[in-house]
N, C-alpha and C positions, 0 to 999 in steps of 0.2 A: 560476454563482452570479448571481442576479438579485434586485434590490430593486424591488418593485412599489409603486405608490402605495397607501397604506392606504385602505380603503373609508371609514373614519371621516374621514380627512383630505379625501377628495374630497367627502364629504357636507358637512363643515363649510365648505369653500371654496365649494361651490355655495350653501349657505344664506347665507353672507356676501354673495355676489354678489346673490342674490335680495333680501336685506334692504336692501342698498345701493340696488338699483334701485327697490325699493318706497318707500324714503325719498325718493329723487330724484323719483319720480312724485308722491308725496304733497306734496312741496314745490312742485312745479309746479301741482298742483291748488289748493294754498293760495294761490299767487300769482294764479291765475286767479279764484278765488273772491273774493279781496280786490279785484281790478280790477272784477269784476262788481258787487260791493257798492258801490264808489265810483261806478260809472256809474249804478246804480239810485238811489243817494242824490241824484246830480246831477239825474236825471230827475224824481225826486219833488219836489225843491226847485223845479225849473222849473215843473212842473205846478201845484204849490201856489201859486206866485206868480201864475200865469196865472188860477187860480180866484179868487184874492184881488182881482186887478185887475178881473175880470169882475163880481164881486159889488159893487165900488165904483162901477161905471158905472150911471147912473140909467136909461138906455134899453136896457139889455141884455135880450135875450129869454130866455124860460125854456129854450128848446132850447140856447142857447149855454151857459147855466149848467149844464145837465144834462151837456153834452158835456165841459165842463171838469171837472166832478165825477167823471165816469167815468174820465177820464185820470188824475186824482189817485188813484182807487181802484186802477187797474191799476199805477200806479207804486209804490203802497204794497205791493201784493202782490209785485211784482218785488223790492222792497227786502227784504221779509220773507223771501222765498225765498233771495235772495242772502246774507242774514245767516245763515240756517240752513246753507247750503252752506259758508260761511266757517267756522262753528263746527265742522261735520263735518270739514272739511279740516284744521282745527287739531288735532282729536282724532286723525285719521289720521296726521298728521305726528308727534305725540307717540308714538303706538303704533309707528310705523315706526322712530323713533329708539330706542325701547326694544328693539325687535326687532333692530336693527342692533347695539346694545350687547351683547345676549346672543350674537348670531352672532359678533361680534368676539371675545368671551371664549372661545367654543367653538373658534373658529379658532385663537386664540392657544394654547389648551391642546393642540389637535391638532398645531399646528406644533411646540410644545415636545416633545410625545411623539415626533413624527417626527424631531426633532433627536436625541433620546435613542436612538431606534432606529438612526439613521445612525451615531451615536457608538459604539454597541455593535457595529455591523457593522464599523466601522473598527478597533475593538479586536480583532476576531476575524480580520481578513484580513491577508494579506501578499502580497508579489509573488514570483513564481518567479525563478530565476536566468535572466536575460535573454540569457545568452551564446549559447544555441542557438535563440533565437526568430527567426522570419522578419521581414521588413521590415514587413509588415502588422500582425503582433502587437506589434511594437515600437511602432508608431504608436498602436495602441489603448492600450498600457500607458502611454505618455507622456501621452495625453489624460486617462486615468483618474487617473494620479498627479497631474497638474496640478489636477484638480478636487478631489481629496482634500486637496491642499495648501491650496487655497482655503478649504475647510471648516475645516481645522485652524487656519488663521491667523485668519480673520475670524469664524467661527462664525455667519455671517449666514444668514438664511432663504433668501436668493437663492442663496447658495453651495450650500446643502443641496439646493435644488430642481434646480440645474444639475447637481450630482453624480448625483442620481437619474435625471435625463433621460439623462445619458451612460451610466449603467449599463443603463438600459432600451434605449438605442440599440445598445449593443455587447453585449447579453446573450449572444448566441451565441458571442462570442469571449473572454469573460472567463475561461473554464476554462483557456485557454492561458496566461494572464498572471497570474492571482491564485490564492491558495490560503488555506485556513482554518487555517494552521499555528499561529496564535496561540491558537486554541481548544484545539488539541492540547496546547500548552505549558501552558495554564491548567489543563487536567485533570490533567496530570502534576504540576503544582505542588500542586493540591488533593490528589492522591493522596499526595504527600510529607507534607503537613500531616496527612492522615488517618493515615499510618503512625506519626507521632509520637504522635498522640492514642491510636491503637489499641494501640500497643505498651505504653503505660502504663495505659490504662483497660480494655483488653479482658481483663485478668486478673480483672476484675469484682468483686474484693474480696469476692465472695460467700462463698467458703469460710471466711473469717475470721468474717463476720457469722453465717453459718448455723451455725457451731459452737456459738453460744450457745443454740441450740434444744435441745441435748442436755443433760438433767439427770441427776443421779446416780441418781434413782429409776428412770428408764426409758431409760437410755442404750442406743443401738444402735450397733454398729460401722459405720463408713462405710468405703467402699472408696476408696483413693487412686488417682488416675489413673496408669495405667502408662505407661512410655515414658521416654526420655531427654529431659528438658526442654531440654537444650542442643543437641539435634540440629537442624541447619538445616532450614528448611521446604523442601518440594519447589519447584523453580523451573520455571515453565512456559515456559522459553526454547524457542522454536521451536513452541510449542503454537499451534494455530490459534485465532484469536480467538473464533470462535463455539463451538468446543468448550469453551473455558474459560468462556464465558458460561453454558453449560449446567451446568458444575461450580459456578459461582458461585451459580446458582439452588439447587442442592442444598445448599450451605452455608447459604444464607439459610433454607431450609426447616428445616435442622437447628437453627438458632438459634431459630426460631419454635416448634418443638416443645419445646425446652428451656424456653422462657418459659412455654408452656402448662402443662407439668408443674410448674413452679415456682409458678404461680398456683393450680393445683389443690391443691398441698401447703399453700399459704397459706390457702386456703379451709377446708381440713380443720383446720388449726391453730385458726382462729377458731371452728369448731364445738366443738373441745375446750374452748376458753376459755369458751364459753357454757355447756357442761355443768358445768365447774368452778364458775363463778359461781352457777349454779342450785343446786348441791350445798351451797355455803357451807361452814361449819365449817372444818376444817383445809385444805380445798381452795382457800380464798380466797387464801392466800399463794402456792400453786402457780400459780393463775390470774394473779397479778401477774407472776411470772417468765415465764410463757408470753406475756403481753402484751409484755414487753420483747423477747423473742425474735421475736414477730410484727412488732413495729415495725422491728427490724433487718432482718428478712426482707423486709418491704415496701419498705424503702429500697433493698435490694439488687436486688429485682425491678424497681423503677423505673429504677435505673441500667442494668440489663441491657436493659430495653426501649429506653432512649435510645440505647444503643450499637448495638442491633439496627437501629434506625431510621437511625443514622448509616451503618452498613454497607450498608444497603439503598440509601441515597442515593448512595453511591459506586458501587454496582453499577449504578444507573440512569445515572450519568455515564458509566460504562464502556460501557454498552449504546448510549448516544448516540454515543460515540466510535467504536464499531464500525460504526454506521450511516453515519457520515461518513468512514470510513477511506478509501474509494476516491477520494472527492473531495478530501480533505485531504492525502493523501500522508503521513499521520502514521505514523512508523516506530517509535514508542516504546510500542506496545501491550504488548509483552512485559515492559517495565519496570513498567508499571502492573499487569499481571497478577501479577507477582512480589510487588508491594507488597500487593495485596489478598489474594492467596493466603497470603502470610506472616502477615497479620493473622488470617485464619481459622485457620491452624495454631496460632497463639498462643492463640486462643480454645479450641481443643480441648485444648491442653496445660494450660490453666488449670483444666480439669476441671469446668467448671460443669455439663456434662451428667450426670456421675456424681453431683455434689452434688444436682442437681435430682431425679434418680431416687431416691437414698437419702433425700432429704428427704420425699418422698411416702410411702415405706415406713416411715420413722421415725414420721411423724405417725400412720399407721395403727396401728403397734405401741403407741405411747403411748396412743392412744385406747382400745385394747383393755385395756391394763393399768389405766388410770385408771377406765374404766367398771366393771371388776371391783371395784376398790377402793371406788368410790362405792356399789356394791351392798352390799359388806360393811359400810361405814360406816353405811348406812341401817338395817341390821339391828342393829348393835352400839349405835348412839347411844341408842336408848330405854332399854336396860339401864343404860348409864352414867348416864343422867339420873336413873333411879330410885334409884341408889346415892347 
């Protein structure tokens, strides 16, 4: 296990150093420009005084006056240039200060993220039993444990950086002294929570809601799920993790197929409702009843989709756990397998697959009956009107 410096953290630190250096250089340039401006101002004043004195002397030659005037013009140009450089340097300092402010903010955010990453890492790792370790591994373990203690006590950035440096330095030796057993326990805890939720929710409450779709005029018999509901689910004790993972994928596919059939039946029901509303007359009241059933069915389908996503999420966690198994030394895979497999067994016992299949067939049967009735009504209705 190794923690490397995040590229973002390196970039933000580099940018912070560059911005700091730029501000320092800009400040130096500003000081030099200020000094140059003061010197040029002094020379300009001196040359102007010389020109004034020469102009006040009665016997001063034209060449002398011209020389003094030339020196004043040069001093004026130097002063103007120095003043422009001072203004430019002031702008550069302001820009550099703003850049340093932004770089500091990015660095602070990157440092905070790095601290969170380290905290998550510490939450996931633990130390192996040191009883059988050699002297060298014990030394590495003591150093790492000390740096981790420094992070947990002070939570300072320096402590975090020191811990990362130590982990990088002893990267090749960490597998002997550390283990990701906390992550394993976390997944087991999640699976336990999932078991509580799935045991109560995976019954899907669909059979009760979907029963509303059957009306006296067009009722079709539904098939109840067979099997003993009290039978314990198969336990995958001793099952190889990757074999169970393949079985897990099959169960997920089963749930997705059931949801697809359920949605198809719901679409067909809405088609029937549209036909009833268009036919009007005595079919309007039937359309209202169908809408109520469609609403209940829609709610059931939504809940089933949420539960399917939940199951898929735990399957993903299990897959990650399998990937880390060799590194983590996690021995509780069979317990997690039993929890997930038991949840799927309860799903099958709930009979949602049978309900989904019958629901599609029932919608088709109802559509046929109502379509025939609507044809008859369209023929009879004009006669009733003439009477």
